[in-house]
C-alpha angles and dihedrals in degrees: 000000000000113000127168135210112214112199118198104214103151097095117126093220096220095168091055092074102241134330128060105295094195089064099049111124114239104159131079094257097040095276116163126214091264090061090063094045091050091047091051093045094052090046089052091052107265109145105186129056121197119188117203108203142145123260092237093062096040096102094049091043095053092045094050101039117340100076092041094049091047088058093047092048093047089059090053101042093251119143122227127201139165135224124188126220114209138171094240097052093104137135116291114268095031131102131213107256113251111264095018112137105161124085119242104264140259095314091059090044093059091043090061087070092062107124091023097065113057100157139057108299145186123221124211140166115253095226099049127092109213105176129237100278097067094053091052093048094048093046092049091049093049092050092062116083114246142148114304090242095052112103140164140217135202105244111212123190110248095230089056093057106051128116124229089213107058149319122320136199117237135174100238108208134218111207129187126226091268093058098257124136114246100175144353118215112198102221122189132206099018106173131196114246136183089259098041122279141338142189118209090346093306118115119247125196105268090199092061120121113249133190116237091185092266105138135167110215141169129232094258090064089078091067091049090048092051092051090050092050091055090051090047090059091051099045110023109028096059090057096046109016096167101045110019111127131195098220122191099221093046092051092045088051089053092050090050093051089050091051093237098124142019125223121195114208112225108199120225124184094193115123113249120216135173146156105265095142127028087242089063094067100082091052091049091050090050091049092055090047089056093047089052092047089051091053096248091123133024130222114265090036098220096035 
């Protein structure tokens, strides 16, 4: 069955302190985090890779990973395609607000792949390491026929997703007794503490499920996403033209509250890590060294 992995790699990476954080080498042969995600996705059975990037980083992106991954995928019968997120890709009849420089968020990023993705697909961030388990669970879910509005999400445990170097934003999930998502609360500045985690000095349950923007979706979601983007321009942009963002977890939370979709939470106990701050990089490099030493990955990665 055809299944795609959509990788959101258009982020500016402002908290990283300069440079393109998605392209930072972390492996022994210069591998970046995306290499490991693509490796795990292909191993799980995904057979199409779609990169969402910006035109201004295309040359660097292709030089660091795109050309190399295209060659790897060609040897394995895996298709590769590109979609481009841009500020002016907005609903017909609207104009970009004067002075706006930032694209419109992760919801718009995924929407740029409409017409490129015509099969069940997973969505991930480029600069997050998710572990092998989540890719297997999402792929298995997507390969089972279901309603076109029935989706899934990798549910990470909050304590396994925190940074040692500062606060992070996580989609804290509410899940019913059948394992279905009922709401996602985008929560900023979650910090690691001696006892677990806190927000603004108040403890938060470190065993909570959180969304790391790893979703399993079906082709019909693109139409829903497009409708939501049009509504976003009518209701949200006029009130905050410079900073309003169409964020995937927030929109999915809205769809859940309206009863329009279902999202099954697939628990993963793997430890997430990523390069949010420049100070995170040494720990990420060390984590990959340990995974290699434990036999989880080989050197070279793709053999």
